[in-house]
Backbone as JSON, one array per atom type, in Angstrom:
{
  "sequence": "MSAWSQIADTTGAVLVLVGAATSLLGVIGMLRLRDVLSRSHAATKPQTLGLLLVLAGVGLRMDFGMDLATLALVVFFQMMTGPVAAHLVARSAYRTGQIDHERLLFDELDEQLTEER",
  "N": [[79.77, -46.84, -81.66], [79.17, -46.66, -78.26], [77.95, -48.84, -75.63], [76.76, -47.42, -73.55], [76.11, -45.0, -74.78], [74.23, -45.9, -76.62], [72.2, -46.77, -74.87], [71.55, -44.32, -73.67], [70.58, -42.92, -75.9], [68.32, -44.47, -76.58], [66.8, -44.3, -74.22], [66.41, -41.53, -74.2], [64.86, -41.22, -76.53], [62.56, -42.62, -75.76], [61.71, -41.04, -73.61], [61.12, -38.63, -74.93], [58.98, -39.48, -76.52], [57.09, -40.29, -74.55], [56.75, -37.84, -73.24], [55.64, -36.3, -75.32], [53.24, -37.69, -75.67], [52.05, -37.24, -73.18], [51.69, -34.47, -73.27], [49.88, -34.36, -75.4], [47.67, -35.63, -74.22], [47.05, -33.67, -72.35], [46.19, -31.59, -74.03], [43.94, -32.78, -75.18], [42.42, -32.99, -72.86], [42.01, -30.26, -72.34], [40.31, -29.61, -74.43], [38.11, -31.26, -73.97], [37.12, -30.94, -71.36], [34.79, -29.2, -69.19], [34.62, -26.86, -67.44], [36.34, -23.84, -66.32], [38.28, -24.18, -64.3], [38.95, -26.91, -64.44], [39.93, -27.0, -67.03], [42.15, -25.28, -66.8], [43.71, -26.79, -65.12], [44.19, -29.02, -66.77], [45.6, -27.72, -68.72], [47.94, -26.99, -67.52], [49.33, -28.91, -65.74], [49.76, -31.5, -67.22], [51.0, -30.4, -69.47], [53.29, -29.12, -68.5], [54.67, -31.28, -67.31], [54.92, -32.91, -69.59], [56.56, -31.29, -71.24], [58.86, -31.19, -69.65], [59.62, -33.9, -69.69], [60.13, -34.23, -72.44], [62.24, -32.41, -72.76], [64.11, -33.6, -71.04], [64.57, -35.97, -72.42], [65.67, -34.93, -74.79], [67.91, -33.75, -73.67], [69.38, -36.01, -72.89], [70.26, -36.92, -75.3], [72.01, -35.03, -76.19], [75.26, -33.42, -76.27], [77.32, -32.45, -73.48], [77.39, -29.07, -72.23], [76.82, -25.78, -73.44], [74.34, -26.23, -74.58], [72.93, -27.9, -72.83], [72.79, -26.19, -70.67], [71.09, -24.26, -71.71], [68.77, -25.79, -71.99], [68.29, -26.25, -69.29], [67.63, -23.67, -68.46], [65.24, -23.31, -69.9], [63.64, -25.23, -68.65], [63.59, -24.17, -66.05], [62.26, -21.66, -66.42], [59.84, -22.55, -67.47], [58.81, -23.99, -65.31], [58.42, -21.9, -63.56], [56.66, -20.07, -64.81], [54.39, -21.35, -66.04], [52.58, -22.72, -64.08], [51.97, -20.46, -62.51], [50.7, -18.75, -64.3], [48.4, -20.28, -64.87], [47.21, -20.28, -62.36], [46.6, -17.56, -62.08], [44.75, -17.25, -64.17], [42.7, -18.93, -63.25], [42.0, -17.62, -60.85], [41.12, -15.18, -61.89], [38.91, -16.07, -63.36], [37.33, -16.92, -61.25], [36.84, -14.54, -59.88], [35.36, -13.13, -61.76], [33.03, -14.5, -61.84], [32.72, -16.89, -63.3], [32.79, -19.42, -62.36], [31.37, -22.44, -61.27], [29.95, -22.54, -58.33], [28.68, -24.51, -56.88], [29.86, -26.9, -57.55], [32.28, -26.88, -56.33], [34.32, -28.26, -53.8], [35.64, -27.15, -51.61], [35.73, -23.77, -50.7], [37.77, -21.62, -50.19], [38.65, -19.19, -51.07], [36.47, -17.5, -51.17], [36.07, -16.69, -48.52], [38.38, -15.16, -48.14], [38.01, -13.1, -50.0], [35.7, -11.84, -49.04], [36.63, -10.79, -46.68], [38.36, -8.81, -47.59], [36.75, -6.78, -48.53]],
  "CA": [[78.9, -46.3, -80.63], [79.3, -47.46, -77.05], [76.69, -49.33, -75.06], [76.16, -46.33, -72.77], [75.53, -44.06, -75.75], [73.02, -46.53, -77.17], [71.19, -46.73, -73.8], [71.13, -42.92, -73.51], [69.76, -42.58, -77.05], [67.04, -45.17, -76.48], [66.07, -43.68, -73.12], [66.01, -40.21, -74.65], [63.74, -41.36, -77.48], [61.37, -43.01, -75.0], [61.26, -39.87, -72.85], [60.49, -37.7, -75.87], [57.68, -40.06, -76.91], [56.19, -40.22, -73.4], [56.45, -36.43, -73.04], [54.7, -35.86, -76.36], [51.94, -38.3, -75.38], [51.5, -36.53, -72.03], [51.21, -33.17, -73.75], [48.68, -34.63, -76.19], [46.58, -35.87, -73.28], [46.68, -32.37, -71.79], [45.42, -30.87, -75.05], [42.62, -33.43, -75.25], [41.71, -32.57, -71.66], [41.58, -28.87, -72.51], [39.19, -29.57, -75.37], [36.96, -32.04, -73.53], [36.6, -30.56, -70.04], [33.75, -28.18, -69.3], [34.76, -25.59, -66.73], [37.62, -23.15, -66.4], [39.24, -24.76, -63.37], [39.41, -28.18, -65.0], [40.76, -26.7, -68.2], [43.44, -24.74, -66.39], [44.47, -27.94, -64.6], [44.64, -29.8, -67.92], [46.55, -26.94, -69.5], [49.19, -26.75, -66.8], [50.08, -30.07, -65.22], [50.33, -32.38, -68.24], [51.87, -29.68, -70.39], [54.57, -28.92, -67.84], [55.33, -32.59, -67.21], [55.29, -33.33, -70.94], [57.72, -30.53, -71.7], [60.02, -31.64, -68.88], [60.04, -35.2, -70.21], [60.73, -34.02, -73.76], [63.56, -31.78, -72.58], [65.01, -34.6, -70.47], [64.95, -36.85, -73.52], [66.59, -34.19, -75.67], [69.16, -33.58, -72.94], [70.14, -37.25, -72.93], [70.82, -37.12, -76.63], [72.94, -33.94, -76.49], [76.53, -33.36, -75.57], [77.31, -31.49, -72.39], [77.85, -27.74, -72.61], [75.85, -24.69, -73.44], [73.02, -26.74, -74.95], [72.27, -28.37, -71.61], [72.48, -25.0, -69.86], [69.9, -23.66, -72.31], [67.64, -26.65, -71.6], [68.03, -26.0, -67.87], [66.91, -22.39, -68.39], [63.88, -23.53, -70.38], [62.95, -25.94, -67.57], [63.38, -23.22, -64.95], [61.22, -20.68, -66.75], [58.56, -23.26, -67.61], [58.32, -24.3, -63.96], [58.05, -20.67, -62.89], [55.6, -19.3, -65.46], [53.2, -22.12, -66.37], [51.62, -22.82, -62.97], [51.55, -19.13, -62.06], [49.72, -18.26, -65.27], [47.15, -21.02, -64.67], [46.62, -19.78, -61.12], [46.02, -16.24, -62.35], [43.55, -17.45, -64.99], [41.66, -19.48, -62.39], [41.54, -16.58, -59.93], [40.35, -14.22, -62.68], [37.62, -16.68, -63.65], [36.57, -16.92, -60.0], [36.4, -13.17, -59.57], [34.36, -12.67, -62.74], [31.81, -15.29, -61.71], [32.62, -17.95, -64.29], [32.99, -20.68, -61.65], [30.16, -23.04, -60.7], [30.27, -22.68, -56.91], [28.08, -25.73, -56.34], [30.75, -28.02, -57.83], [33.49, -26.77, -55.51], [34.28, -28.94, -52.51], [36.07, -26.14, -50.65], [35.78, -22.43, -51.29], [38.53, -20.8, -49.26], [38.85, -17.86, -51.64], [35.32, -16.68, -50.83], [36.33, -16.09, -47.21], [39.41, -14.13, -48.29], [37.48, -11.95, -50.73], [34.75, -11.09, -48.21], [37.41, -10.05, -45.69], [38.98, -7.66, -48.25], [35.76, -5.72, -48.79]],
  "C": [[78.96, -47.24, -79.42], [77.92, -47.89, -76.55], [75.99, -48.23, -74.27], [75.5, -45.3, -73.67], [74.24, -44.61, -76.34], [71.89, -46.5, -76.14], [70.66, -45.31, -73.63], [70.24, -42.5, -74.68], [68.37, -43.22, -76.98], [66.18, -44.56, -75.37], [65.58, -42.29, -73.5], [64.83, -40.26, -75.61], [62.46, -41.74, -76.76], [60.83, -41.82, -74.21], [60.58, -38.84, -73.75], [59.1, -38.2, -76.27], [56.67, -39.96, -75.76], [55.8, -38.76, -73.12], [55.47, -35.89, -74.07], [53.31, -36.44, -76.12], [51.27, -37.61, -74.19], [50.96, -35.17, -72.43], [49.95, -33.32, -74.59], [47.47, -34.89, -75.29], [46.12, -34.57, -72.62], [45.84, -31.55, -72.77], [44.02, -31.48, -75.19], [41.78, -33.05, -74.03], [41.22, -31.14, -71.75], [40.37, -28.77, -73.43], [37.94, -30.24, -74.81], [36.35, -31.58, -72.21], [35.73, -29.32, -70.15], [34.13, -26.85, -68.67], [36.2, -25.08, -66.74], [38.67, -23.79, -65.49], [39.79, -26.09, -63.88], [40.3, -27.95, -66.22], [42.11, -26.13, -67.81], [44.32, -25.83, -65.78], [45.03, -28.76, -65.76], [45.66, -29.04, -68.76], [47.91, -26.84, -68.83], [49.95, -28.02, -66.46], [50.6, -31.0, -66.31], [51.28, -31.66, -69.19], [53.26, -29.47, -69.78], [55.34, -30.23, -67.73], [55.77, -33.08, -68.59], [56.5, -32.6, -71.46], [58.98, -30.95, -70.94], [60.53, -32.99, -69.37], [60.7, -35.07, -71.58], [62.12, -33.41, -73.62], [64.56, -32.72, -71.94], [65.48, -35.57, -71.54], [65.91, -36.19, -74.48], [67.94, -34.02, -74.98], [70.01, -34.83, -72.92], [70.82, -37.47, -74.27], [71.83, -36.06, -77.02], [74.27, -34.15, -75.79], [76.43, -32.34, -74.45], [77.81, -30.14, -72.89], [76.73, -26.74, -72.55], [74.45, -25.16, -73.82], [72.25, -27.21, -73.72], [71.94, -27.21, -70.68], [71.24, -24.3, -70.41], [68.66, -24.47, -71.95], [67.28, -26.43, -70.13], [67.29, -24.68, -67.68], [65.46, -22.54, -68.85], [63.07, -24.25, -69.3], [62.63, -24.98, -66.43], [62.23, -22.26, -65.25], [59.86, -21.33, -66.96], [57.97, -23.56, -66.24], [57.88, -23.04, -63.22], [56.81, -20.0, -63.51], [54.31, -20.08, -65.71], [52.19, -22.22, -65.24], [51.12, -21.47, -62.48], [50.5, -18.56, -63.0], [48.38, -18.97, -65.11], [46.45, -20.56, -63.4], [45.96, -18.43, -61.34], [44.76, -16.34, -63.21], [42.41, -17.97, -64.13], [41.12, -18.44, -61.42], [40.72, -15.52, -60.68], [38.97, -14.78, -63.02], [36.75, -16.7, -62.4], [36.01, -15.53, -59.71], [35.35, -12.64, -60.53], [33.1, -13.53, -62.74], [31.65, -16.4, -62.72], [32.81, -19.34, -63.69], [31.64, -21.16, -61.11], [30.45, -23.37, -59.24], [29.7, -23.95, -56.29], [28.98, -26.95, -56.57], [32.02, -27.98, -57.0], [33.31, -27.52, -54.19], [34.63, -27.97, -51.38], [36.15, -24.81, -51.37], [36.46, -21.48, -50.31], [38.73, -19.39, -49.78], [37.68, -16.95, -51.32], [35.52, -15.98, -49.49], [37.36, -14.96, -47.31], [38.85, -12.9, -48.99], [36.47, -11.16, -49.89], [35.46, -10.33, -47.11], [38.04, -8.8, -46.29], [38.02, -6.49, -48.37], [35.38, -5.02, -47.56]]
}
């Protein structure tokens, strides 16, 4: 095993470990936070970053080819769907009145919704 291969394997293992820890922190945040907006933040940002770190670590340990192309597709779809889904959940919670308006610093959506009516 060459020195470069050993460095890539070690870096990949560290990235997988850091990604798993980041995802675990996101899950803990989802369980501990009180309101919908905080939970959607905890569900999206750490989970997306954690998955990207895990996939980067796995990619370092793989050979080039179709496996890396598959990982690139997983990264692409995760980056496209995760934040959009959290945004839709937060907007749905806002529209159904599950948001504590007193805790918001800015409420730009209220102006947009009153203009629609």
